[in-house]
C-alpha positions in Angstrom: -2.2 -11.8 48.0 -3.1 -14.7 45.8 -6.4 -12.9 44.9 -4.5 -9.8 43.8 -2.3 -11.8 41.5 -5.3 -13.6 39.9 -7.0 -10.2 39.4 -3.8 -8.7 37.8 -3.5 -11.7 35.4 -7.2 -11.5 34.5 -6.9 -7.8 33.8 -3.8 -8.3 31.7 -5.5 -11.0 29.6 -8.6 -8.9 29.1 -6.6 -5.8 28.0 -4.5 -8.0 25.7 -7.5 -9.5 24.0 -9.2 -6.1 23.7 -6.0 -4.6 22.1 -5.8 -7.4 19.6 -9.5 -7.1 18.7 -9.0 -3.3 18.1 -5.9 -4.0 16.0 -7.8 -6.6 13.9 -10.6 -4.1 13.3 -8.2 -1.4 12.2 -6.3 -3.8 9.9 -9.5 -5.1 8.2 -10.7 -1.7 7.0 -9.4 -1.7 3.4 -11.6 1.0 2.0 -10.6 3.0 -1.1 -9.5 6.6 -0.8 -12.6 8.9 -0.4 -11.1 11.9 -2.1 -12.4 12.8 -5.6 -10.4 12.0 -8.7 -10.3 15.6 -10.0 -9.9 19.0 -8.3 -10.6 22.6 -9.4 -6.9 23.3 -9.2 -6.0 20.5 -11.7 -8.8 21.6 -14.2 -7.6 25.2 -14.0 -4.0 24.1 -14.6 -5.1 22.1 -17.6 -7.1 24.9 -19.1 -4.4 27.6 -18.7 -2.2 28.4 -21.6 1.5 27.3 -21.5 2.5 30.5 -23.2 1.2 32.6 -20.2 3.2 30.6 -17.7 6.8 31.3 -17.1 9.2 28.5 -16.0 9.4 30.2 -12.6 5.7 30.0 -12.0 5.1 26.4 -13.0 2.7 24.7 -10.6 4.0 21.9 -8.5 2.5 18.6 -9.8 2.7 15.2 -8.1 1.7 11.7 -9.4 -0.4 9.5 -7.1 -2.0 6.1 -7.5 -5.7 6.7 -6.5 -8.0 3.7 -6.5 -6.0 2.0 -9.3 -5.6 5.1 -11.4 -2.5 7.3 -11.9 -3.4 10.9 -11.3 -1.2 14.0 -11.8 -2.5 16.5 -9.2 -1.3 19.8 -7.7 1.0 19.2 -4.7 -1.6 20.2 -2.0 -4.1 17.8 -3.5 -1.5 15.0 -3.9 -0.5 15.4 -0.3 -4.1 15.0 0.8 -4.4 11.8 -1.2 -1.1 10.5 0.2 -2.4 11.3 3.7 -5.5 9.1 3.0 -3.4 6.2 1.9 -2.8 6.7 -1.8 0.7 5.9 -3.2 3.1 8.7 -4.1 4.6 8.0 -7.5 6.8 11.1 -7.9 6.6 14.3 -9.9 4.7 14.7 -13.2 4.2 17.3 -15.8 0.7 16.9 -17.3 -2.2 17.3 -14.9 -5.1 14.8 -14.9 -5.7 11.1 -15.4 -2.6 9.4 -16.9 -4.3 6.1 -18.1 
């Protein structure tokens, strides 16, 4: 019975060390967001005329901080950036780079 206890403790220690190593690897990966800074949706929204858009058909725009820049993007693009770790900074009104 003593051998089983030693084996259980050894397995526990091995699993704990492996888990901590995996956690450290995941925490050390601080890469910038891989998504592009512009999208075809934001360029189309910027080129469209304000007189042709009614208030009911305004596009949903959201501000995100992408690799140190404030970007006003359409909501689907902003959600993708937020899913990749960019910071949500709330709604915005003018698409594109805000710096």
